[in-house]
C-alpha positions in Angstrom: 40.5 -53.7 25.1 40.8 -54.8 21.3 40.2 -58.3 20.6 42.8 -58.5 17.9 45.9 -56.7 17.8 47.9 -55.2 14.6 49.8 -58.5 14.2 46.2 -60.3 14.2 45.1 -58.0 11.6 48.2 -58.0 9.5 48.3 -61.6 9.6 44.6 -61.8 8.2 45.6 -59.6 5.4 48.9 -61.2 4.5 47.2 -64.8 4.4 44.2 -63.9 2.3 44.4 -60.9 0.1 46.0 -62.8 -3.0 42.8 -64.9 -2.7 40.7 -61.5 -2.4 42.3 -60.4 -5.5 42.2 -63.9 -7.7 39.0 -64.8 -6.6 36.9 -61.2 -5.9 34.8 -59.9 -8.8 36.4 -56.8 -8.1 40.3 -58.0 -7.4 41.2 -57.0 -11.2 40.6 -53.5 -10.3 42.3 -53.6 -7.1 39.0 -53.2 -5.3 38.8 -55.8 -2.2 35.6 -53.9 -1.0 32.0 -54.5 -1.7 29.9 -53.6 -4.8 27.4 -51.0 -4.4 24.9 -50.7 -7.0 23.6 -47.3 -6.7 22.1 -44.7 -8.8 23.5 -44.6 -11.9 25.4 -47.4 -12.0 25.8 -49.3 -15.3 27.8 -52.3 -14.6 30.1 -54.0 -12.2 33.2 -52.0 -12.5 31.0 -49.0 -12.0 29.5 -50.3 -8.6 33.2 -51.4 -7.4 33.8 -47.4 -8.1 30.7 -46.3 -6.1 32.5 -44.9 -3.1 35.4 -43.8 -4.8 33.4 -41.7 -7.0 31.8 -39.9 -4.3 35.1 -39.1 -3.0 35.8 -38.0 -6.8 33.1 -35.5 -6.7 33.7 -34.1 -3.3 37.2 -33.2 -4.8 36.2 -32.0 -7.9 34.1 -29.5 -6.3 37.2 -27.7 -4.7 34.6 -26.2 -2.4 37.7 -25.7 -0.1 36.2 -22.6 1.9 38.2 -22.0 4.8 40.8 -24.8 3.5 41.6 -22.4 0.5 42.3 -19.7 2.8 44.3 -22.0 5.4 46.1 -23.2 2.2 46.8 -20.1 1.0 45.6 -21.5 -2.2 45.3 -20.5 -5.8 44.6 -22.1 -9.1 48.2 -22.8 -9.7 49.0 -24.4 -6.0 50.0 -28.2 -6.0 47.3 -30.7 -5.9 44.7 -31.9 -3.3 46.4 -34.3 -0.9 44.8 -37.6 -0.2 45.3 -39.8 2.2 43.9 -43.6 2.4 43.5 -45.1 5.9 43.9 -48.8 5.0 44.6 -48.9 1.0 44.7 -52.4 0.6 46.4 -52.7 -2.7 45.8 -49.2 -3.6 43.0 -49.3 -6.1 41.1 -46.7 -4.6 44.1 -44.1 -4.7 45.2 -45.5 -8.4 41.6 -45.0 -9.7 41.1 -41.6 -8.1 44.5 -40.5 -9.6 43.5 -41.3 -13.0 40.1 -39.2 -12.7 41.9 -36.1 -10.7 45.1 -34.2 -10.2 45.7 -35.5 -6.8 48.6 -36.8 -4.8 47.6 -39.3 -3.0 49.4 -41.3 -0.2 48.0 -44.8 1.3 48.4 -46.7 4.4 48.4 -50.6 4.8 49.3 -52.8 7.8 49.9 -55.7 5.2 53.4 -55.9 3.5 51.9 -58.1 0.7 49.4 -55.7 0.3 52.0 -53.0 0.0 54.2 -54.9 -2.5 51.3 -55.2 -4.6 50.1 -51.7 -4.4 53.5 -50.6 -5.2 53.2 -52.8 -8.3 49.5 -51.6 -9.6 51.2 -47.8 -9.0 54.4 -48.5 -11.3 52.1 -50.3 -14.1 49.6 -47.4 -14.2 52.7 -45.0 -14.3 51.6 -43.0 -11.3 54.6 -43.4 -9.0 55.1 -39.5 -9.1 52.1 -38.9 -7.5 50.7 -42.1 -5.4 52.4 -44.3 -2.6 51.5 -46.9 -0.6 53.1 -47.5 2.6 53.4 -50.3 5.4 52.2 -49.0 8.5 49.6 -48.5 11.2 46.9 -45.6 10.7 46.9 -45.5 14.1 50.3 -44.2 14.6 51.1 -42.3 11.4 54.7 -41.1 11.2 55.1 -37.1 12.1 56.7 -36.6 8.7 53.4 -37.8 6.5 52.0 -34.6 5.0 48.8 -32.9 5.8 45.5 -34.1 4.0 43.1 -32.4 2.3 40.9 -35.6 2.2 41.4 -38.9 4.3 39.3 -41.6 3.6 38.8 -45.2 5.1 37.1 -47.8 3.2 36.6 -51.1 5.0 39.1 -50.5 7.3 37.9 -48.3 10.1 36.3 -51.2 11.7 39.6 -53.1 12.6 41.1 -50.3 14.0 41.7 -51.1 18.2 40.9 -47.9 19.3 38.3 -45.2 17.2 39.4 -42.6 19.9 43.3 -43.3 18.6 41.9 -43.2 14.8 40.3 -40.0 15.1 42.8 -38.4 17.3 45.1 -39.1 14.2 42.6 -37.9 11.5 42.8 -34.4 13.8 46.4 -34.2 13.8 46.6 -35.4 10.3 43.6 -33.8 8.1 43.6 -29.6 7.6 41.3 -27.4 9.1 38.4 -27.3 6.6 39.5 -30.9 5.1 37.5 -33.9 4.7 37.2 -37.1 6.4 35.3 -40.0 4.6 34.7 -43.3 6.3 32.8 -46.1 4.5 32.1 -49.0 6.6 29.8 -51.5 8.6 27.9 -49.8 12.0 25.8 -51.2 14.5 21.8 -50.6 14.1 19.4 -51.1 17.4 18.1 -54.6 17.7 16.6 -56.4 20.6 16.7 -59.8 18.8 18.6 -62.4 20.7 20.0 -64.1 17.4 22.0 -61.0 16.8 24.9 -61.1 19.3 25.8 -64.8 18.0 26.2 -63.5 14.1 27.9 -60.4 15.3 30.3 -62.2 17.2 30.8 -64.7 14.2 31.3 -61.4 12.2 33.9 -60.1 14.1 35.9 -63.0 14.7 35.9 -63.9 11.1 36.9 -60.6 9.7 39.1 -59.5 12.8 36.7 -56.8 13.7 37.5 -54.5 16.7 35.5 -51.5 16.3 31.8 -51.7 15.5 30.0 -48.6 16.5 26.5 -47.6 16.3 26.0 -43.9 14.5 26.0 -42.0 17.6 28.7 -43.5 19.0 30.9 -42.8 15.7 29.8 -39.0 15.5 30.8 -38.6 19.2 34.3 -39.9 18.6 34.6 -37.4 15.6 32.9 -34.5 17.5 35.4 -34.9 20.5 38.6 -34.2 18.3 37.0 -31.4 16.3 35.3 -33.1 13.4 31.5 -31.6 12.2 29.1 -34.6 10.9 27.9 -33.4 7.2 26.2 -36.3 5.8 25.5 -40.1 6.3 24.2 -42.2 3.5 23.1 -45.8 4.2 24.7 -47.8 1.2 22.8 -51.3 2.2 19.9 -51.2 0.0 22.3 -51.3 -2.8 24.3 -53.7 -2.1 24.5 -57.1 -3.5 22.9 -59.9 -1.0 21.9 -63.3 -1.0 23.9 -63.8 -4.2 24.1 -67.6 -5.3 27.5 -67.6 -4.1 26.4 -66.3 -0.9 23.7 -69.0 -0.8 26.4 -71.8 -1.5 28.7 -70.3 1.0 26.2 -70.7 3.6 25.4 -74.1 3.2 29.0 -74.9 3.5 29.4 -73.4 6.6 26.2 -74.9 7.8 27.3 -78.5 6.9 31.2 -78.2 7.9 31.4 -75.2 10.2 31.2 -77.4 13.4 34.3 -79.2 12.3 37.1 -77.8 14.4 39.5 -77.7 11.4 36.7 -76.0 9.3 36.3 -73.3 12.0 40.0 -72.8 11.5 40.4 -72.5 7.8 37.0 -71.1 7.1 36.8 -68.1 9.8 36.9 -65.6 7.1 34.1 -67.0 5.3 32.0 -68.0 8.4 32.6 -64.2 9.0 31.4 -63.0 5.7 28.2 -65.5 5.7 27.4 -63.9 9.2 28.0 -60.7 7.7 25.4 -61.0 5.1 23.0 -62.4 7.9 23.6 -59.1 9.9 22.7 -57.2 6.8 20.0 -58.8 5.6 18.3 -58.9 9.0 19.1 -55.2 10.1 21.5 -55.5 12.6 24.6 -54.0 10.8 23.9 -51.2 8.0 26.8 -50.4 5.5 27.5 -46.5 5.7 29.3 -43.6 4.1 29.8 -40.8 6.6 31.0 -37.4 5.5 32.9 -35.7 8.4 34.8 -32.0 8.3 37.3 -30.9 10.4 36.3 -27.1 12.1 39.2 -24.7 11.7 
């Protein structure tokens, strides 16, 4: 059973999204996920778009294979349809639509995020190609158009049921299409200290689904997705920054107070995640699947 229901996750993002945007280093670009300083990254803006660039590379190949045949595709066909499952304020779709002639649809639980996303899309002049909807990615409307590629960046962990997530993706993604997930996943450990930090991370960030690699692949495989690649992005994250060290000290000093625990739960969760990443109890992976015909 999920620890946090849909309403809990919605309240979390309704409450904190504006703070993520105003105080987060990627907020100006609509990025409320982590910066990845991978190969070829020249600056912070590039680091916040590292994952989107991997998705753009995949789309740009138009290596559609069976997908092309099943869509009856030719060079004159409509653009590929890309769906962001947990779209935040629309930053990823806006970026991709600026890079490629795609059509994009985003889904977010948060009404606050949906309104900010709509504003971002209008300001970028993309309303004819991109839309972000308020809704639950485990209960998508039947009217939603099939996806040539669906992705979830730091949203998979919030879902109450990985089985339901993959079942919806199997219904949504065309045969031959892609599913890309970038998120935190468990690593094997016998360290008795891990459980406390993992629990604090899950409570602070409203995490329901923290799978290991094999469980993730098994869930995807059960509904017809083939695992194509996994890239461990953990070595390219910014860990133990001065800001993170300062927050860890604040948590250590004030985190035992009941009022502080209530108001700083998301900060405590982030500090616990940092510890888990540094100690190898969690890894940050970019995983690509393809749906069988």
